[in-house]
C-alpha positions as CSV (number, residue, x, y, z in Angstrom):
1,M,136.9,158.3,128.7
2,T,133.5,156.8,129.5
3,E,133.0,154.4,132.4
4,I,130.2,151.8,132.5
5,F,130.1,149.9,135.8
6,M,130.1,146.2,135.3
7,P,128.9,143.4,137.7
8,K,131.2,142.0,140.3
9,D,133.4,139.0,139.2
10,Y,132.8,139.8,135.6
11,P,133.3,136.6,133.6
12,L,133.4,137.7,129.9
13,P,136.3,139.1,127.9
14,V,136.0,142.7,126.9
15,E,136.0,141.8,123.2
16,T,132.9,139.6,123.6
17,V,131.1,142.3,125.5
18,V,131.9,145.1,123.0
19,R,131.1,142.8,120.0
20,T,127.7,141.8,121.4
21,V,126.7,145.4,122.3
22,D,127.9,146.6,118.9
23,E,125.6,144.0,117.2
24,L,122.7,144.9,119.4
25,L,123.0,148.6,118.7
26,S,123.5,148.0,115.0
27,H,120.3,145.9,114.7
28,Q,118.4,148.4,116.7
29,G,119.3,151.3,114.4
30,Q,121.8,152.9,116.8
31,E,124.6,152.9,114.3
32,S,126.4,156.0,115.6
33,L,126.8,154.3,119.0
34,A,127.9,151.1,117.4
35,T,130.5,153.0,115.4
36,L,131.7,154.7,118.6
37,L,132.3,151.2,120.1
38,R,134.0,149.9,117.0
39,N,136.4,152.9,117.0
40,S,137.1,152.9,120.7
41,I,139.8,151.0,122.6
42,A,137.9,149.1,125.3
43,S,139.1,147.5,128.6
44,I,137.5,146.1,131.7
45,S,139.1,147.1,135.0
46,W,138.4,146.4,138.6
47,K,137.4,149.2,140.9
48,Y,137.0,149.0,144.7
49,E,134.7,151.5,146.4
50,A,136.0,152.0,149.9
51,V,132.6,153.4,151.1
52,G,130.5,150.3,151.4
53,G,133.3,147.9,150.4
54,I,131.9,147.2,146.9
55,D,133.9,145.5,144.2
56,L,132.9,146.8,140.7
57,Y,134.1,146.1,137.2
58,V,134.2,149.0,134.8
59,L,134.1,149.0,131.0
60,N,136.4,151.8,129.9
61,L,136.0,153.2,126.4
62,H,138.9,155.3,125.0
63,A,137.2,156.9,121.9
64,P,138.8,159.2,119.3
65,V,137.6,162.7,119.3
66,A,135.9,162.3,115.9
67,A,133.9,159.4,117.1
68,F,133.1,160.9,120.5
69,S,132.1,164.4,119.3
70,G,128.8,163.3,117.9
71,I,127.5,161.9,121.2
72,E,129.3,164.3,123.6
73,P,126.2,166.6,124.0
74,K,124.1,163.6,125.2
75,R,126.9,161.8,127.1
76,G,124.7,161.0,130.1
77,A,122.0,159.4,128.0
78,V,124.5,157.5,126.0
79,E,126.2,156.1,129.1
80,K,122.8,155.0,130.4
81,L,121.9,153.3,127.1
82,L,125.3,151.6,126.9
83,L,124.8,150.3,130.5
84,Q,121.4,148.9,129.5
85,K,122.9,147.2,126.5
86,V,125.8,145.7,128.5
87,E,123.3,144.4,131.1
88,S,121.2,142.9,128.3
89,A,124.2,141.3,126.6
90,T,125.6,139.7,129.7
């Protein structure tokens, strides 16, 4: 499972976020990541960090092994890129 931290009081439905990021990635030639999003089950959950008292929203992606295996070696870079796209899309 990959977690992408979302802004506090996240206003958009998960389907809107995933669809927008999918389209951005597809138009920018990142089809393998777009496919990963399309094949994942996505949800947004609330997470409270006790240290500092920060409320966060998290985009959770539950990806099938076949979809995840291609990006697993570069997971950190993929998470960073997905975060940038989520920030751009919202």
